[in-house]
VODODO-921933 format. One record per residue (C-alpha): residue in three letters; y negated, z, x. Coordinates in steps of 0.001 Angstrom, whole numbers, padded with zeros to 6 digits, always signed. Example, Ala and Ser with C-alpha at 12.3 -4.5 7.8 and 13.67 -1.06 7.14 Angstrom:
% VODODO-921933
ALA+004500+007800+012300SER+001060+007140+013670
***
This chain:
% VODODO-921933
MET+000000+000000+000000GLU-002310+000079+003024LYS-002892-003633+002527PHE-003171-003734-001260GLY-004325-000235-002260LEU-007706+001189-003104SER-010675+000743-000769GLN-009195-002524+000516SER-011050-005827+000200ASN-008346-007607-001759ARG-009197-011058-003039ARG-009645-011360-006774SER-006350-011829-008568GLU-008165-013585-011433ASP-009610-016383-009356PRO-006649-018771-008960ARG-006253-018853-012736LEU-009970-019202-013505LEU-010766-021696-010755THR-007900-024021-011623GLY-008773-024290-015300GLY-006395-021592-016507GLY-009049-019453-018139SER-008759-018715-021842TYR-012275-018512-023264VAL-013210-018233-026919ASP-013646-021982-027348ASP-010205-022516-025792ARG-008531-020016-028102ALA-009847-021181-031457PRO-006927-022249-033694VAL-006196-025942-033966GLY-007755-027271-037142ALA-010340-024521-037410LEU-013442-025440-039369HIS-016729-025715-037495ALA-019876-023688-038179TYR-023432-024679-037380VAL-026563-022566-037839LEU-029776-024056-039225ARG-032566-022195-037417ALA-036220-021605-038180GLN-038727-023909-036528GLU-041657-021642-037417ALA-042288-018222-035901HIS-043564-016484-039030GLY-043657-017503-042657ASP-042344-017073-046187VAL-039443-019275-047215THR-040628-020811-050490VAL-037899-023443-050828LEU-034301-023327-049575ASP-032310-026066-051307VAL-028759-026660-050077SER-027569-028785-053019ASP-027693-032158-051262ALA-026051-030738-048150GLU-023193-029180-050127GLY-022111-032610-051333MET-021971-034241-047919PRO-018658-035321-046320GLY-016551-032566-044850VAL-018763-029669-045955ARG-016755-026643-047071ALA-019429-023981-047489ILE-023074-023217-046855LEU-024027-019584-046372THR-027498-018229-047023SER-028828-014709-047199GLU-028753-014939-050987SER-025178-016226-051122ILE-023659-013632-048815GLU-025333-010840-050760ALA-023960-012334-053962ASP-020530-012236-052314GLY-020935-008484-051815LEU-021665-008309-048088ASP-023876-005653-046543ASN-026487-008061-045203SER-027637-006021-042231LEU-026930-005653-038542THR-026603-002247-036906THR-029672-000967-035074THR-030645+002355-033531ALA-033960+004190-033725ALA-035529+005997-030802LYS-036247+009678-031433ASN-039322+011120-029729PRO-038248+014261-027799ILE-041728+015733-028207ASP-042255+015613-031970GLY-038906+014369-033309ALA-040409+011252-034889ARG-038037+008324-035204GLY-038786+004677-034677VAL-039175+002206-037514THR-035971+000358-038453PRO-036710-002563-040785LEU-033728-004389-042224ARG-032337-007009-039876PRO-030511-009516-042091MET-027823-011848-040814LEU-029791-014805-042164ALA-033493-014932-042966ARG-034140-013034-046188GLY-037172-014672-047749ARG-039165-014690-044521VAL-038642-015972-040986ARG-039961-013937-038089PHE-039159-015947-034946VAL-038358-019503-033935GLY-034574-019684-033792GLU-033832-017200-036568GLY-030899-018349-038692ILE-031699-019631-042183ALA-028310-021006-043217MET-024837-021538-041787VAL-023004-024766-042613VAL-019202-024835-042392ALA-017521-028238-042242ASP-014427-030034-041002THR-016207-031181-037846LEU-019227-030033-035902ALA-020921-033397-036417GLN-020514-033092-040187ALA-021927-029569-040109ARG-024948-030743-038113ASP-025553-033682-040450ALA-025400-031415-043484ALA-027823-028941-041910GLU-030363-031750-041598ALA-030054-032355-045338ILE-031017-028793-046257VAL-034535-028681-047679VAL-036598-025808-046261GLU-040258-025181-046970ILE-042108-022350-045291ASP-045606-021067-045948ALA-046899-020168-042509LEU-048190-016671-041767PRO-050306-015510-038814VAL-048253-015214-035637LYS-048207-012375-033126VAL-046825-012994-029631ASP-048798-010645-027355VAL-047306-007347-026146ALA-049889-004930-027530PRO-050240-002920-030729GLY-052158-004623-033506GLY-052404-008242-034554ALA-050801-010028-037489THR-048602-007660-039494ILE-044872-008327-039191TYR-043598-005337-041217ASP-045561-003262-043715GLU-043627-000176-042594ALA-044768-000671-038985PRO-048574-000195-038840ASP-050101-002061-035899ASN-046578-003469-035354VAL-045560-000276-033545ALA-041769+000119-033612TYR-041656+003506-031904VAL-043556+005948-029715TRP-041422+007935-027272GLU-042552+010619-024842LYS-040968+012917-022316GLY-042427+015556-020021ASP-045424+017862-020128ALA-048512+015714-020633ALA-050954+018588-020156ALA-049304+019767-016956VAL-049373+016234-015527ASP-053033+015809-016515ALA-053849+019011-014666ALA-051788+018061-011620LEU-053436+014643-011384SER-056872+016194-011795GLY-056167+018557-008917ALA-054491+016009-006662ALA-056104+015134-003341HIS-055266+011470-003919VAL-054512+009529-007108VAL-053238+005960-007066LYS-052941+003882-010220LEU-051170+000559-010626GLU-050478-001688-013623VAL-047718-004287-013448ASN-046161-006820-015794ASP-042369-006911-016109ASN-041853-010471-017319ARG-039420-011536-020029ILE-036239-013311-018993ILE-033543-015321-020752VAL-030115-013997-019785ALA-028482-017444-019580SER-024886-016334-019070MET-022718-019191-017832GLU-020761-019190-021099PRO-022928-019160-024242ARG-022053-016865-027119GLY-019210-017904-029375CYS-016594-016632-031798TYR-013916-017591-034287ALA-012328-015755-037180GLU-009133-016053-039179VAL-007144-014098-041729VAL-003625-013276-040538ASP-001211-011301-042733ASP-004099-010213-044956ARG-006005-008828-041978LEU-009257-010172-040567HIS-009070-011228-036920ILE-012370-011805-035093CYS-012318-013201-031572VAL-015725-012920-029874ASN-016802-013244-026250GLY-018370-009803-026125GLN-018300-006739-023898GLY-015980-004611-026028VAL-014156-004747-029341TRP-014681-001424-031099GLY-018338-001791-032078THR-017596-005153-033674LYS-014610-003679-035488THR-016713-000854-036937SER-019504-003213-037984ALA-017114-005667-039623ALA-015538-002898-041690ARG-018985-001793-042881ILE-020320-005285-043622PHE-017261-006359-045604GLY-016576-002987-047203ILE-013006-002785-045906ASP-011189-000186-043856LYS-011044-000508-040086GLU-007278-000924-040112SER-007811-004256-041866VAL-009771-005606-038907ARG-008561-006759-035505VAL-011091-007721-032847THR-010235-009414-029568ASN-012226-010430-026508PRO-010877-013379-024492ASP-012005-014275-020982VAL-015780-013927-020978GLY-018083-016025-018830GLY-020781-013472-018141GLY-022340-010790-020326PHE-025006-008819-018405GLY-025614-006524-021394MET-026667-009404-023636LYS-023184-009724-025166SER-022686-006009-025764MET-024166-005831-029256ASP-023714-007456-032664TYR-025037-010908-033547PRO-025166-012519-037001GLU-022858-015453-036218THR-019862-013159-035629PHE-019859-011844-039176LEU-020986-015050-040851VAL-018011-016868-039336ALA-015748-014023-040418HIS-017090-014200-043962ALA-016544-017967-044079ALA-012960-017553-042878ARG-012253-014952-045562LYS-013985-016985-048248LEU-012301-020296-047420GLY-008932-018996-046285GLN-009127-021073-043102PRO-010043-020281-039490VAL-013697-020932-038670ARG-015216-021328-035214TRP-018770-021277-033842MET-019928-021959-030316GLY-023589-021805-029395ASP-025104-024502-027233ARG-027603-023820-024466SER-030646-024484-026613GLU-029394-022064-029266SER-028781-019468-026569MET-032309-019711-025279LEU-033715-019429-028793SER-031490-016693-030217ASP-029823-014611-027476ASN-031351-011211-026857ALA-033920-011501-024083GLY-034535-008940-021363ARG-037404-006860-019863ASP-040864-007880-021230LEU-043138-004880-020877ILE-046472-003881-019399GLN-046312-000767-017231THR-048789+001614-015654ALA-048025+004192-012980GLU-050308+006999-011830LEU-049251+008899-008713GLY-050836+012148-007570PHE-050501+013226-003920ASP-051530+016402-002132ALA-053610+016360+001046ASP-050418+015905+003085HIS-049408+012865+001010LYS-046590+014663-000799LEU-046050+013344-004334ILE-046950+016112-006801ALA-047428+014335-010141TYR-046351+011135-011849ARG-047386+009581-015149SER-045698+006427-016422THR-046639+004503-019543ASN-045262+001255-020900ILE-045696-001058-023860ALA-042395-002796-024560ASN-041791-005963-026574MET-039091-005504-029223GLY-039280-009072-030480ALA-039098-009727-034210TYR-036252-007309-034963ASN-034708-004174-033566SER-031615-005253-031703GLY-028696-002869-031199TYR-030004-000604-028441ALA-033503-002000-027990GLN-035613+001017-028883ASN-033757+003201-026380ILE-033966+000840-023399GLN-037571+001361-022229SER-037646+004941-023523ASP-034553+007106-023113LEU-032683+004968-020571PHE-035885+004358-018606SER-036469+008112-018422ARG-033076+008920-016882ILE-034407+007992-013441LEU-038107+008379-014153SER-039005+010116-010899GLY-036581+008135-008770VAL-035509+009838-005549TYR-038635+012007-005273ASP-038977+015777-005472VAL-041630+015975-008164GLN-041476+018145-011279ASP-044775+017331-012991VAL-043858+014063-014694TYR-044659+012511-018043MET-043834+009191-019622LYS-044812+007438-022820SER-043206+004276-024142THR-044517+002301-027114GLY-042386-000417-028680VAL-044138-003317-030399PHE-042792-005948-032781THR-043753-009575-032089ASN-042778-012978-033517THR-040394-013674-030647THR-036658-013381-030067GLN-035444-009787-030001VAL-035242-007960-026646ASP-032381-005667-025632ALA-030205-004650-022686TYR-030164-006812-019582ARG-028474-005916-016313GLY-029671-002375-015592ALA-031167-001740-019060GLY-034225+000412-018419ARG-033314+001495-014893PRO-034670-001655-013145GLU-037880-001353-015150ALA-038336+002320-014229ILE-037694+001716-010541TYR-039847-001412-010519VAL-043059+000321-011526LEU-042414+003455-009458GLU-041512+001642-006241ARG-044269-000924-006648ALA-046659+002013-006980MET-045247+003750-003887ASP-045760+000720-001647PHE-049213+000173-003141ALA-050082+003841-002558ALA-049047+003590+001080LYS-051468+000707+001570GLU-054301+002367-000329LEU-053831+005638+001568GLY-053370+003908+004904VAL-049999+005493+005668ASP-046581+004161+006618ARG-044531+003308+003512PHE-041314+004699+004977ALA-043029+007954+005957LEU-044654+008253+002529ARG-041260+008073+000853ARG-039631+010497+003278LYS-042393+013018+002633SER-041356+013248-001024PHE-037609+012567-000865ILE-035260+015053-002509LYS-033463+016497+000498SER-029688+016484+000750ALA-029770+020284+001012GLN-031369+020428-002450MET-028326+018833-004094PRO-027271+019255-006820TYR-030832+018615-007951LEU-032126+019027-011507THR-034804+016431-012159ALA-037841+017044-014347VAL-036207+015020-017151GLY-032998+017046-017113GLU-030662+014811-015109THR-028572+016418-012371TYR-028193+014391-009187ASP-024882+015635-007807VAL-025195+014351-004228GLY-027373+012105-002116ASP-028760+011660+001382PHE-031716+009375+000858ASP-033200+009854+004307ARG-029954+008763+005946VAL-029713+005638+003806LEU-033347+004740+004487ALA-032847+005176+008243ARG-029804+002900+008130ALA-031818+000280+006239GLU-034578+000345+008872VAL-031976-000410+011519GLU-029998-003043+009600GLY-033165-004782+008412ASP-034691-004700+011906VAL-037935-003209+010654PRO-039267-002745+014240GLY-038954-006516+014736PHE-040960-007411+011631ASP-044315-007711+013403ALA-042868-010360+015712ARG-041400-012264+012756ARG-044733-012099+010960ALA-046550-013432+014020GLU-044132-016350+014264THR-044635-017150+010577GLU-048411-017019+010894ALA-048209-019369+013874ARG-046721-021894+011459GLY-049654-021421+009087LYS-047842-019252+006545LEU-048027-015651+005324ARG-045191-013156+005660GLY-044582-009860+003912LEU-042016-007054+004027GLY-041136-005221+000814VAL-039335-001892+000497CYS-037621-000417-002539TYR-035609+002790-002628TYR-033808+002839-005955ILE-031558+005216-007811GLU-029752+004582-011067SER-027380+006443-013335ILE-024199+005060-014804LEU-024472+004882-018586GLY-022230+004444-021583SER-019610+006809-022887PRO-018210+009327-020363ASP-014909+009158-022293GLU-012176+006640-021598SER-008431+006214-021963ALA-005705+004362-020127GLU-002117+003662-021076ILE+000687+002704-018709GLU+003793+001015-020059PHE+006938-000046-018198SER+008219-003236-019816ALA+011787-004417-020203GLU+011004-007245-017765GLY+010437-004752-014985ARG+006645-005065-015021VAL+003892-002517-015573LYS+001298-002958-018297LEU-002014-001154-017931TYR-004050-000953-021141VAL-007750-000341-020533GLY-010804+000263-022717THR-013248-001832-020721GLN-013837-005576-020889SER-014251-007799-017864ASN-017041-010368-018027GLY-016282-011680-014551GLN-016595-008521-012460GLY-013024-008493-011118HIS-011578-005643-013187ASP-008087-007130-013065THR-008075-006936-009287VAL-009369-003383-008992TYR-007227-001943-011775ARG-004121-003428-010176GLN-005172-001709-006971PHE-005200+001609-008819VAL-001617+001178-009989ALA-000513-000042-006565THR-002061+002966-004857ASP-001080+005642-007348LEU+002401+004476-008398GLY+003496+002279-005512VAL+003978-000751-007763PRO+003223-004116-006121PRO-000045-005395-007609GLU+001549-008699-008618MET+003868-006705-010919VAL+000955-005235-012893ASP-000520-006792-016037VAL-003949-005541-017114ILE-004384-005628-020906GLN-007912-005514-022310GLY-009989-006593-025277ASP-007626-006095-028234SER-008316-003397-030822ASP-004697-003535-032030LEU-003268-002799-028603ILE-005899-000335-027406ALA-006818+002401-029840LYS-010166+003320-028338GLY-012446+002298-025508GLY-016023+002375-024319GLY-016328-001291-023415THR-018288-002568-020437GLY-021897-001716-019688GLY-024046+000646-017675SER-021946+000260-014494ARG-019332+002512-016103SER-016196+000401-015901VAL-014477+001209-012639THR-015899+004739-012408VAL-014922+005898-015907GLN-011949+003602-016478GLY-010774+004182-012925SER-010753+007926-013517ALA-008715+007362-016682ASN-006323+005112-014750ARG-005850+007843-012146ALA-005245+010462-014855ALA-002650+008236-016551SER-000843+007646-013246ASP-000791+011367-012507LYS+000674+011980-015955VAL+003361+009346-015358ILE+004401+011057-012135GLU+004420+014454-013842LYS+006626+013177-016675PHE+009063+011319-014427THR+009532+013989-011759PRO+012181+016162-013513PHE+014009+013055-014738VAL+014189+011618-011216ALA+015438+014930-009838ASP+018239+014962-012418THR+019047+011306-011761LEU+019274+011886-007991GLU+021199+015125-008624VAL+018837+017235-006520ASP+016870+020377-007288GLU+013444+018938-006631VAL+011661+015753-005666SER+008159+014865-004611PHE+006296+011612-005095ASP+004602+010179-002024ASP+003630+006689-000876GLY+005146+005075-003963GLN+008514+006813-003807TRP+010265+009992-004889ARG+011955+011863-002107ALA+014210+014879-002060PRO+013614+017438+000719GLY+016209+017134+003459SER+017630+013918+002032ASN+017256+010230+002761VAL+017667+009363-000895VAL+014563+007744-002391MET+013649+006107-005681THR+010694+003822-006381MET+008619+003957-009524LEU+010064+000717-010877GLU+013614+001942-010130ALA+012858+005169-011959ALA+011519+003245-014947GLN+014675+001135-015116ALA+016829+004256-014866ALA+014866+005815-017719ARG+015377+002717-019843ASP+019126+002738-019077ALA+019274+006413-020028GLY+017497+005830-023327ARG+014444+007847-022245ASP+011881+005677-024018ASP+009516+008649-024054LEU+008974+008094-020332LEU+008181+004400-020573LYS+004738+004706-022165THR+002042+007182-021153ARG-001511+007456-022447GLU-004137+009741-020999SER-007815+010295-021831ILE-010585+011743-019711LYS-014206+012765-020051LEU-016375+012814-016960PRO-018311+016074-016526GLY-021482+014296-015434ARG-023059+011030-014380SER-022964+009568-010926PHE-026086+008149-009325PRO-025801+005039-007134ASN-028777+004671-004833GLY-029910+002630-001880CYS-032642+000801-000053HIS-033578-002878-000384LEU-035669-004642+002257CYS-037034-008074+001441GLU-039083-010477+003554VAL-040943-013417+002047GLU-042929-016325+003386ILE-045820-017856+001426ASP-047317-021286+001985PRO-051064-020767+001351GLU-051550-024471+000655THR-049041-024700-002194GLY-048339-021107-003252GLN-044625-021567-002577LEU-042958-018182-002002ASP-039577-018119-000271VAL-037328-015106+000187VAL-036260-015517+003810LYS-034530-012242+004702TYR-032799-009658+002528THR-031029-006437+003506VAL-029334-003874+001299VAL-027949-000474+002250ASP-026208+001176-000701ASP-024656+004544-001387PHE-021991+003763-003968GLY-019796+006638-002917VAL-016196+005622-002281LEU-015742+001863-002706MET-012620+000814-004590ASN-012843-002752-003265PRO-015657-003313-000749MET-015595-007098-001084LEU-015989-006989-004857ALA-018735-004375-004550GLU-020605-006655-002169GLY-020168-009530-004619GLN-021638-007416-007402VAL-024629-006588-005206HIS-025154-010246-004326GLY-025140-011241-007986GLY-027477-008430-008966VAL-029927-009180-006175VAL-029993-012855-007140GLN-030800-011968-010752GLY-033580-009694-009519ILE-034943-012406-007227GLY-034674-014862-010115GLN-036874-012740-012327ALA-039314-012067-009497VAL-039696-015649-008284THR-038703-018306-010837GLU-037712-016972-014271HIS-040405-016652-016912VAL-040217-016972-020688VAL-043344-018517-022189TYR-044309-018729-025869ASP-047384-020550-027092GLU-049822-018982-029553THR-047791-020309-032509GLY-044591-018642-031313GLN-042926-021809-030040LEU-040706-021264-027006LEU-042018-023505-024229THR-039230-022635-021768ALA-036321-023671-023976SER-034286-025619-021430PHE-033432-025500-017744MET-036026-028226-017253ASP-038688-025607-017983TYR-036955-022287-017283GLY-036410-021732-013578MET-032995-020314-012744PRO-032398-019118-009163ARG-030461-021568-007006ALA-028446-021086-003852LEU-030800-023392-001958GLY-033664-020955-002480LEU-031815-017820-001391PRO-031187-016257+002011MET-027985-014610+003162ILE-027914-011143+001606ALA-026810-008520+004116PHE-024888-005666+002465HIS-024071-002337+004102SER-022407+000779+002723GLU-023612+004292+003572PRO-021484+006382+001205VAL-021941+009951+000033PRO-018976+010517-002323SER-019876+011619-005829THR-018637+014951-007117ALA-018889+013792-010766ASN-015467+012080-010780VAL-012170+012425-008963LEU-012628+009085-007203GLY-015949+009899-005531MET-017371+006650-006966LYS-020883+005916-008199GLY-020698+002472-009834CYS-022186-000729-008465GLY-022467-003365-011196GLU-026211-003186-011806ALA-027588-001715-008594GLY-028512-005037-007008THR-030885-005868-009837VAL-032341-002355-009973GLY-033636-002613-006413ALA-034419-006300-006060MET-037474-006812-008244ALA-039609-004167-006555ALA-038471-005247-003095VAL-039620-008824-003750GLY-042813-007705-005476ASN-043709-005400-002614ALA-043031-008146-000090ALA-045433-010421-001960LEU-048028-007652-002016ASP-047573-007064+001714ALA-048213-010746+002416LEU-051273-010976+000147TYR-052860-007540+000569PRO-054683-008486+003803LEU-056449-011220+001811GLY-057956-008612-000483LEU-055512-008993-003380ARG-054499-005726-005015ARG-052570-006762-008134VAL-049765-009262-007742ASP-047368-009753-010655MET-044018-011415-011187PRO-042976-014150-011407PHE-044194-015475-008071THR-044010-019130-008985PRO-046012-021566-006834SER-048712-022042-009480ARG-049170-018312-010040VAL-049248-017485-006322TRP-051674-020371-005710GLU-053963-018936-008408MET-053815-015539-006692LEU-054779-017162-003410GLN-057751-018855-005087GLN-058862-015473-006409ALA-058759-014151-002860LYS-060949-017060-001706ALA-063447-016680-004559PRO-065474-013802-003046ILE-065790-015739+000202ALA-067002-018829-001650ALA-069520-016719-003580GLU-070980-015433-000337
***
């Protein structure tokens, strides 16, 4: 097991299947002969639907059904999607939760909102019929800016405010800032992104043996199962939900969408399987977006430049509707790491959510943690420049020391372990910070600008701390591991096999990982919040330990010895050469009729969160003639605790960093004043490309967590959490000498060129 066990960089077991066309995605799995669904979407951002006439479309060739909000309500459905309301910890007030219908209910509120779903024999017939539907809309004033006020979207939300959420002692922070020797204030924009997973959203539904089966490319099955039971008014046992292979999720696929339940209703109504697969344009119009907030940070320092107070405020765009978790993203989840890695107790934050006539916003890789770290770390680098001190020294001055662990933060989170100074020192070495001045001089000799950005991030794993695992020994001599998480491409199959190989001595190629089926797995937390390997891994370990415990007396009896011990994949009897492997023991149990030994389920609940942290160093070059910004050097030093598979962890960091660089440099959602999406294709929306990226150097500096038996801290989102501020600070470092003080993402050539012209303006005026 030294070669294939935990902490080894095993290649992904999934890849040969996926790379040779053996993947089984939702569009591959849809039953032969399934009917096709197509959604007619609003072309106006805000207006009352005065005419919706489907009569001509219903008579067109191949059309089997047309669903509208009125028709599904007439059929008895609960025409609403599940949403959550933020609860203000200060006064207990809850956010506003207007009804979010599955199809527009008398009014459209964003371009791309579904008005009707057409079900036909072929997709072409469904599209043709959708064009025959007569829709007339009386336009209403449109609101697209992220600020309270403007055209009213909901009567129950005055000034379009969805929620107000606060945490901390506002008065104490006011006093601390008033008494601070230095106060630095910075406002930054956190631009909206389109998630653009490689595989768009899709689903199919069928009725099998009087039970509803929904197959959806999501990030878990149990939320969908619960929602389906509520919407259709049936018991949960009548619903089966499966997730196939999923081509990327990033949080966007973790919540409910209308199409899932509309397709299910059509399948029940027509008695035939129905499938829907979104195309790229639909995805850009209707998928939950990410980020989109305006943030302000105020830092108070004492005379020795120690951070003594922090106030953070943000105004967050909710879009036209509350999505599943939206109100809690820039409020509660943001607050979990509000003060970052700094020893400061006077902190206060206020988040205000605002409805707009745009696509809804929800979780995107990191979900509140990247946003919190972005504004804090941008402010720290800015403060260092304004105060004229070294940015590394400024951070060290306020770091929580390793001797202070476990550390209770001002917002009530307990950091179990951490050695931030050690990680920062390693980053300075690996990123060759002493050599930066020489690299800058070389860049300037070529007529360009160069900047170095620093970000020290921390994040907390999220999601349920509960998870279960079941281990079954099959008649074919294989081991089945049933898990409650759902891989979206992270490599779960590989790592979970490594667990079984390490703990039970079973060759990894003899292990089958079973996921994404509510009939086979009774309960699970799904994937999100970097929880999968940490929480599921702990459950896997607990299940393996239980297997060994159950088998030990049976093996002793089988070997006719008084006692045995399990070590290195085998049972051994003291003073004897007789051994028995796990698979041999399972076969012996089957031969002896001991079926009770062949299936073991164990559940765990982690006592606390773990907190991945690390330092990102980014160097950029800027061409002052064109505004082109290039990321030319990138170094990451992470403390993920014990790595289960270092190669996969590095891959997760690479992907996260690229998504962070994408948001910082190229990605930017733009709506015009009428609510039309101007960046609705890859011709207009700039995805990051390999050609524009440097090699990303990854280094591990682990401090094992005490919050789980594995010593892990999670790694799925960390790359994104640190990347945005590192790039933003690098841009600031390059432009600050020119007199620029506010530089905002995305750093596209046109935006950077405009910044450079602003820097030249005072000179021209003179």
